[in-house]
C-alpha positions in Angstrom: 1.2 34.0 -21.1 -1.1 30.9 -20.7 1.9 28.7 -21.4 3.7 30.5 -18.2 0.7 30.4 -16.2 0.4 26.2 -16.6 4.2 25.6 -16.5 4.2 27.6 -13.2 1.1 25.7 -11.7 3.5 22.6 -12.2 6.7 24.3 -11.1 4.8 25.3 -8.0 3.7 21.7 -7.3 7.2 20.6 -7.7 8.6 23.0 -5.5 6.3 23.0 -2.8 7.6 21.3 0.2 6.0 22.1 3.4 3.0 19.8 2.3 5.1 16.6 2.0 7.5 17.6 5.0 4.4 17.8 7.3 2.8 14.7 6.1 6.0 12.7 6.3 6.5 13.8 9.8 3.0 12.9 11.0 3.3 9.4 9.5 6.7 8.8 10.7 6.8 10.0 14.2 4.4 7.9 16.2 3.2 9.1 19.6 5.2 6.5 21.5 8.4 7.1 19.7 8.1 11.0 20.2 7.2 10.0 24.2 10.2 8.1 24.3 12.5 10.7 22.3 11.1 13.7 24.0 9.6 13.0 27.1 9.7 16.8 28.3 7.8 18.1 25.0 3.9 17.7 24.1 3.1 15.3 21.3 -0.1 17.6 20.6 2.1 20.6 20.0 4.0 18.6 17.7 0.8 17.4 15.8 -0.4 21.3 15.6 2.8 22.1 14.3 2.5 19.6 11.4 -0.9 20.6 10.7 0.0 23.9 10.4 2.9 23.4 8.1 0.8 21.5 6.2 -1.8 24.7 5.9 0.9 26.8 5.3 1.8 24.6 2.0 -1.9 24.9 0.9 -2.1 28.2 1.4 1.3 28.8 -0.6 -0.5 26.9 -3.3 -3.5 28.9 -3.4 -1.8 32.1 -3.4 0.1 31.1 -6.3 -3.1 30.2 -8.0 -4.4 33.5 -7.5 -1.6 35.1 -8.5 -1.5 33.1 -11.6 -5.0 34.0 -12.6 -4.1 38.0 -12.2 -0.8 37.8 -14.2 -0.7 39.9 -17.5 2.6 39.3 -18.3 5.2 36.2 -18.3 7.7 38.9 -16.1 5.0 39.3 -13.6 4.7 35.6 -13.2 8.1 35.1 -12.9 9.0 37.7 -10.2 5.8 36.9 -8.4 6.5 33.4 -8.1 10.2 33.9 -7.1 9.0 36.5 -4.4 6.7 33.8 -2.9 9.5 31.0 -3.0 11.8 33.6 -1.0 9.2 34.6 1.9 8.8 30.3 2.1 12.5 29.9 2.3 12.7 32.8 4.8 10.6 30.4 7.2 13.0 27.5 6.8 16.0 29.8 7.4 14.3 31.1 10.4 13.2 28.0 11.9 16.7 26.8 11.7 18.3 29.7 13.3 15.8 29.1 16.3 16.9 25.3 16.2 20.5 26.5 16.5 19.7 28.7 19.3 20.5 32.1 17.4 
């Protein structure tokens, strides 16, 4: 069980994509570029959404840590980890659907 817990921590760090995406967007899109590309949108809301995205990523990692600390069997780790990944992917799917206007 200990080996599975340590391996799951490593896998969670590799699969977590909210933190790098939020940091990438904050670093690459400056205020002047944002205002020139999207004059009708507010840059502060963009920054807030990126910060919240980073927070969601850290909350995901904290949740993984709690799940791994309480796991008694390898299958518990596997199923809980898959469920968390599924929920995180639902967020991305909902965002893409909203962007398409569905």
